[in-house]
N, C-alpha and C positions, 0 to 999 in steps of 0.2 A: 293368367291369374284369374280372368273372367270365368274360365271353365271351373275353377275350384269355388268361386262363389256360387255358381249353378250347383255345385254338389251340395254346399250347405243349404241352399234355398230348397233343393229337393228333399233333404233330409228334414228340414223344418216343416215342409208340406206334409210329409208322413204324419209327424206327431201332432201339429196343430190340427190337421184334418180329423185325427183321432180324438182329440181333445174336443173340438167342437162337436163332434158326433156324441162324445161321452156326456156333454153338458146338457143334452135332451133328457138325461136321467139324473138320479141322485147322486150328489158327490159331496165330499168334504174337502174344502179348499184349505191348503196349508201353505205356511211360509217357512223356509229354512234358511239358516245362515251359519257358516262354519268356517273353521281355520283348518288347513292341512299342511302337513311337512312330511318330508321323507326323501329317500336317496333317488337319484338319477341312475338308472342302470347303464353300465358299459358293455360294449360289444366286444371288449377284450383287446382291441388294438391299443397302440401307444397314443394315437391322437383321440381316440375314444376315452381312455383313461384320463387324459389331460382335461378334456371337456367335462367329464364326470365330476372330477375332483374340484373343478371350479364352480360347480353349481350346487348351492346349498338351498334346495328348493322349499319355498314357503308360498302359500296362496290363500286366498279368500274365495268362498263359494257361496252363491245365492240361488235359491230355488223357489219356484212357485208351482205347487203340485195341486192336483184333482184326485182324491182318493175315490175310487168308483164303489159305492156302497148300495146301489140298486141290487135287488136279489135276483140277478140274471145268471145265465149258465156260465159264461165265461168269467164273470166277477167271481162266482164261488169256486170255480176250478183253479183260479189263480189267487184265491184267498183274499179278494177285495184289494187289488193292487192299487198303487199310486203311480199316474202318469203326470208328466209336467214338463217345464222348460227351465233352464238354468243358465247361469253366467259364472264362469270361473276365470280368476285373474291372478297371475303370479305377482307377488308383492315387489320383490327387488327387480331390478333390470340387470340382466347378466350380458356381459360384453360378447359372450359366446354363442348365446341362444336368443337373446332379446327378452322380452317380458311375455310369454306365451299366455294367450287368453282364449277363451272358447264360448261359444253360445251352443247349446246343445238340448235335445230332448231327452228325457229319461223315463225309466219305468222301475219301480220298486216292487218286489213280490215277497210277502212273508212266507216263511217256511211252513207255518200251519195256522189255521183259524183259531183253534183253542188257545194256543200259545199267546194270542194277542190279548187275552184277558189277563195274562200275568203281568206283573211289573217289569219284567225283562223279557223282550222277545227278539227274535232274529229272522233275517232275510237276506235276500241278495238283490243286486241292482245291476242295471245297464245304462250307459249314456252314450249318445251318439250324435255328433254335430259337426260345427265347423271351428277349426282352430286358427288364430290369426295373431299378428303382431309378433312373430317370430324373426329372429335375425338369421338368415340363411347363410349358407356357404358362399364365400367369395375368395377366389384364388389370391387376391391382393390384400384384403382387409380382414378376412375371417377364414383363413385356410384350414383351421383345425376341425371347424364344425362341418364334418361330412355326414352328420346324422340327417340334416334337412336341407333341401335346395331351394325351397320356396317359403315365402312369408306367410301364405295362406295354406292350410292343409285340413285333412280330415281329422277329427278327434273322436276317440272312443275311450271308454273306461268301463271295466267290469269288476265287480268285488262283492263282499259280503258286509253286513252291517248288523249292529246291535242296538236296540232302542230300549231306553230306561224311561218309564213314566215318572215325571216329576209332579205333575197335577193333571186334572181333567183336560186341560188345554195346551200344556207345554211338555214336551219329550226331549230328553238328551239323546243324541245319537252319535255313535263312533262307527266308522267304516274303514276298511282296508281294501284296496284293490290296485289293479294295474292300469295305468293311464298311458295312452300311446297317441302320438301325432305322426301322420304320415301323409305324403302326397300322392301314394300309389304309383311311384314311378313316372308321374308326369313331368318332373323336372328333377334331374340327378344333381348331386348325390342324394340318396334317400334310404340311410340305414334305418331312420325311424328314431324319434326320441321317446324313450321309455322311462316312466316314472312310477314309484311304488309308495304312494303317501298314505299316511295315517290321518284320517279326517275326524274332526269332533266338532259338534256344534248343537244348535237348539232347532226344534221344529215346533212351530206355533200353529194350532188350528184357528182359523179365521171364521167369523160369523157364528151362526148356531152349530153347536156340537151335535153330530149325528152319529149314533153308534152303528156298527156293522150289524147285519141281520143275525138273529139267533137261531134261526131255521134254515136248512138248505132248501133251494127252490126245487121244483119238480123237473128233473132232467129226462128226457126221452131216451130209451135204450138206443145205444148207437149201433146201426147196421153197417157192413162194410161198403164203402163207396169207392169209385175209381175215377181218375182224371187224367186227362192229357194236358200237358203244358207246353206251349210253344212260345219261345222266348227269343228276342233280338238283343244282342249285347252290343254296345257301343262305348268307345273309350278312346284315349290317348296314352301314348307311351314314348318316353325319352329313353334312348339306348345308352347314350354316352354323355358325359358332362360337356356342356357347351354345343351340342348338336341340337337341331329342332327335335320337336316331338312329332310322331306319326300316328295314324289312325290305327287302333287295334279293335277288332270287333268279331262278331260271330253269330252263330244260331244255335239254339238248344231245343231239344225235343225229349220230353220226359213222360213216362207212364207211371202214375202215383197211386198208391193205395191209401185210403184213409180208414183206419180201424177204430180210432177214437177221435174225440173232439179236438184234441190237442196236437195231434201229429199226423203228417202224411209222409210216406217214404216210397222210393221206387227206383227204377233205373231209366238211363236214357243215353242220348248221344249229344256231344258238343262239338261244333265246328268253328275253328278260329281262322281269321285272316290278318296278316301283318303287312301294312302298307310301308312302301319305301325302301325295300331291299335293293333296288336298283341304285338309289341315291346313297344308301348306307355303304354299299359294296359296288362302286361303279365298274370296277374290273370284272365283276362276276357276271355269269350267264344263268339266270334262274328261271324255272318253270313255275307255272301256277301252283303246283304241289309244293314247291320249296317255300311258298308264302303262306301256306296253310298248315293246319294241324287237325286232327280227328281223335276224339277220345270217347270212351265209355264212362260214364259218370253215375255215381250212386248218389241219389238226392234224398234229403230230409227237410221237411219244413215244419217248423215249430210255431204252431198258430197261437198267437198272444191274445187276440180279440177276434171278433168276427171279420175284421178287415186286415189287421196288422200282423204279419208274420215274419219269421227269420228263416231264410234259405240257407241251407249248410249242404255242402257237396264235396265229394272226394272222387277225383277223376283219374283214369289211367289212360295215357296217350296210346292209340293205335299206330299213329305215326307222328312225328314232330320234327322241328328244325332248330337245333341249339343256337344258330345265328339269330334266331328271334328271341333268344334268352329263355327258351323253355328248357331249363337247365336240368330237370329232373323228370323222370318217366311218369311222374303223378303230379297232381295240384290239389289246392284246397280252395274252397270258396266259402265265404260267410257274408251276410250283409242284412238288409232290410227291404221289405216289399210291403205294398199297399194294394189291396184288392178292392176294385170297384164293384158297384152293383150290377154291371153289364158283363162280368167275367173278364174284364181287362185288368191288368195289373202293371205296376211301375214300381221301380226300385233301384237300389244300388247295392253292388257286392265288391268285395276285394277278392280277386283271384291272385293266388300266390303259390310259389314252389318252395316248400320246406319253410314257411312262414315268411319267405322273402317276396315282396310284392311284384306281381307281373303288371297288373293293371287295374284301375277301377272299372267295373262294369256298369254303365248306365242301362237299365234293363226295362224294356217295355215288351208285354206279351198278352197271351189270351189263354184262358183255361176252358177246356171242353169237358164238361161233366159226363161221366159215364152212366150206365143204367143203374138205378137204385136196387 
C-alpha cells in the first residue's frame, strides 16, 4: 500500500509544482463544485455484471483551479488553460466496491480562444491522481469484486465539457468522460473499475475577475530540434492472486524530433527485466534472456507546458516471454512527466497490453539536446 501512496504523492508533485510555478504569473483562481451520476461499465463476465448492476454511481466533486492568463507562448497555444487540484467522493457506500474517493490534479483546455467570448463554449479535460477508500476483492467476504485488489489505486478521468456563462463571475458546466481506478497490477485481481458519469455543477471566479488577453503574443518561428531521452523504469508486478509482487523495470533510449512547440516524436528501444521467475516457477531453469524482453518503440510527447508533458508510446517486442505476462507482441504506454531545469525528468506511466495493465513505470531520466 505504501507504494501506491507514493504513486499519488508523485502525481501531486507534478501538478503542485506546475501550479506553484504558474503562480509567478497572472492567473484567475476558480472554485468548482458539482454532482455526477452514471453507469459503471461491466467487463462482460457474470461476476462483472453482478457488481455493475449493484452500483448506482453518484458522487460529488470539488475543484480549486488556476486559469493561466498571462500572455505567454504555451498559454496561448492551449487557449489559456486551467490547472488545479480536486477531490471526488462517491455519496453512497457500496458493499461491492466501497466508497471510492480521489485526490487529483487536473487540466482543462478550451477548444478555441474566440469561442470563450460566447455564452456557450466547449473544451476537454484530464484528471490524474490517487484513488482510495475502495473495498477490494476478498475471497471470503467480497469474492465478486474482481475489478480491484487494493484499497488505494491510481485514478484517471478524461472527457469533454460544455460551459454556459450565467454571469461575469459564475458559470454552469456539464461534462462527460471515462473515469478509471486501477493499481497497475501491483495487486491482483485488477480488471479496473470504469465509470462513465455525467457531471453538472457551477464554477465561481474568486477575487478580481481577470479577462484573457485579446491579442496573441509574439511567438518565435520554430526550427526543428532533436533530443536523446535516456530513461530508467522501475515498478512492481503481482502475477497471481495471493502471490507476492516482484520488481519490474527497464531502460529506455529514444531519439526524438521536435518540429513544433507542442509535440515531440521519434523511435527508440525499450529493455525490460522481470524479477522472481525462479520463485514463481521453482521447477524451471531460466536464463537471463528468459527474464528480459526487448522492443522497438515509437514515442510521442505531448508538451502541455514548459515543464509538464504526456509521454505516449507504442512498442513492438523483438523478443518477449509470455511467462512474464507479456501477452501480446505489442504494448502501449501513457502517463505524465515533469521536466526540470537541468534536463532531468521524472514521471509515471502505465504500460499495458491491449489496454490490460502490465505495470506502473516510475520513470527517472535525462534529456540530451541535439544541435539547434
